[in-house]
Residue, then its C-alpha position, 0 to 999 in steps of 0.5 A: m612375691i615369696r612374703g606374699i605366699f608366705v602371709f597366705l600360708h600363715r593365714w589359713i594354715g593358722l586358721a585351719m588349726t585355731i580349734f585344735l591348737l586351743l584344745v591341745g594348748l589348754t588340755g596340756s596345760i592341765l597335763a603338765f600337772r597330769d599325776e598331781l591333779d590325778h592324786v587329788l581328783a582320784p586318791q582311789f586309784h593310788a597307793t599310800p607311799r610308805p616311806g622307807e618301806p620297801k616295794l615288793d619285787l617284780a617277781t612277787l608281784a607278777e605271782r600276784g598278778e597270776a591270781l588276778v588274771p580273768p578268765g581268757g586273759l594272759l598275764m604279760g607282766v608287771g610294769m612298776g609306777a611311782d605308786s602303783a604297779r601295772i599288771v600287764l593283760m593280753p586277751k588270748m584271742l589276740l594271741g591265738l594261744e588258746t587253739g595254737e591258731k593264728p591271732k584272730l585279728p579282724l583283716d580287710q577283706k579286699t586287702g587282707k591287712i588289719d582293720m585298723g577300724a575294727m581293730a580300735a573298735l574291738m580294743e574300745k569294747m575291751s575292760p580293763a581287766d582284759m588290758w591291765m590291772f593296777v595293784d599297791p606295790w607295797t602289798g600287793t593288793e588290787l586297786p580300784r578298776r576304772k576305764m582308762r578311757g576317761e569314761l566321765s560317766e564313771g564320776l569325776g575321777n576320770i576326769i584327768s584321763f578324759i582330758y589326756w584321751l581328749h588331749i592325745h587322740l581326740t578320743p572322747i569325740v573321735p574314737f578311731f581317727g582323732g589321733t590322725i587328725l592331730g597328727i596332720v595338724a602336727v604337721l601344719w603347725t611345725i610349716d608353720c612354725f618356720v613360716g611365722f619365724y619367717l614373717t617376723l624378719p625384714p623384708s630388707r637386710a639394711g639395718f637388720w637388728r634395728k628392724w627386727r628388735p620391735a618385733f621382740a617388744i609388746k608396745r605399751g599403751a597400744g590399741a586392741y589390735r596392736l597388743n593382739f599382734d604384738l603378743h602374736r608375733a613376740s611371744g611366738l618369736w621368744l618361745w619358738a624353739m620350744l613351740l617347734v618341740f612341741a610341735w614336731s614332738s606332736v608329729m612324732f606321736n601322731m603321724k609317724s609316716v612323715y616323722e619317721p623319713v625326716m628322722k632317718t635323714l637327719f639322724d642314725f635313727r631306728s624307726s619303729a618300722d625297722y623294729r617291725i622288721e626286726a621282730r618278724e625276724i626274729a619270730k621266724s627264728r624263734s617258736s613260742n614257749p607258753h611254760p618257760s623253765l625259769g618262771w618269774r622268780g627265775a627270770l629276775a634273777a636271770g634279768e638282775q644278772l645280766m644288767a648288772v653285767e651290762a651296767r659294768t661294761r657299758g658304764f652305767a649305773i642301776g637304778e629301780p626295777m621297773l619291768l619284767l615282761y614275757d613274751q610267749k610267742l617268742g619265748l623270751y623275757t624282758y627286765a628293765v630298770e631306771s638308769d642313767l642313760a634314760v632321759a626322765l625319771h621313771r621310764p626304763g633306761a636299761t633294758v635285756r631280753f632273755d631266753g625263757a627256757t636257758g637265761e641266755m642274752f638275747d639283746f640290750r636297748a637303751p633309750t640314749g646313747e645308741h643312735a643319735g636319732n633315737t636319743v633326740e626322740a627320747w628327749l622330745k618325748a620327755l620335753h613333751k611330757a614335762e617328764v624333766f627339770g621337776l616342778p619349774y619345767k612343769i610351770f613352764v609347760c602348763i604356761l606354754g600350753l595357755v601361750i599355744a591357746m592364746l596365739s591361735v586366739t590373737g592369730v584369729y583376731i588379727w585375721w578378723k580385723k585385716r579382713k574387716a578393714r579389707r572389706f571397708h577398703k573395699a566398700r569404700g573404694a566401690s563408693s568412690d568409684a561410683s561417685l566419680e562415673a556419676l559426675t563424669t556423666e553428668 
């Protein structure tokens, strides 16, 4: 009875997910080498590395960025990448800083809440100059701009960007709700990981290992159906743990309403909702400060000093500076560096926030070591994005994407062959019944 239910679930969940898993598997396989491919296909958007030559500091880059801010834009700060620095901008109208009024966000007339569809449309219309720019971290000169939503009309240089947005949100196909669709698929995929694993187990415990061993093998010289069945079952078993990691991390990216309650149940975990509540409480106790007395250079010095104290106290090693931002609404600077608390390279590994007027420490954050659930989340992100273990793991993720696509194709083939067999036997049974009836009525 239970097995029959699981067979039904595995069949129809698998069929429902086929197109989406085929799409994310193939695009994910390409994106395992996203940076490398983008450097080859769009070198004009990347600075030329200068080995041995130091990069400009974050304060200098922020000061250079001030001169690049378009009318109506506000410089939030700068983030350092491997071969480019991102100048982070925010349109003033979204913050209400031009008039001192509340932010001019699109609201739903019925509920009074932010209209997410209208907000998405607004964000889509914004040009890169409204959101961010990139500069050469060695010279501070601006790099060519491109639309980050993957506009293929702008040429081959946007092909990797197009694939990226297709992979994470279906943006080129479904502009507003693609992420929700992929989130639902991810939840179904996670459930199906456990359902599929159960169906590989022998029905009885007697001779369990002897009966289960063939499930891990691919029979040589078998016909097309058996080959597809073995590929589907064996590769799903051998790679089950990583398939679950990618399924659940997909839920993390696109369906937080499911992901966060589960993580809170299983671990000590701080959710995005917790951080939003914290941000609202901070906003109540602090006032906006559009003109901090520290300035970018003073903020960098304060951030470096505070980070050094935290490193000595908590016992972590400081790496390259990664981020210097200023939040005018809260009057707080954010300074982040690489550290051995991070899972992935070129990601903030330690972050301090401090007062823009006094330089007084506000709080410290790290991606690992503070909450077990958030440490797990950091690993999920790094594994999904192939940001750990170097080239061997990138190759593995590339192959895994192809395997995910193969599992979808073989699943459909198995269903089609079984459906064809059922129809054949049903037709043959009906023919036999008709012959028997003719004989008995003669």
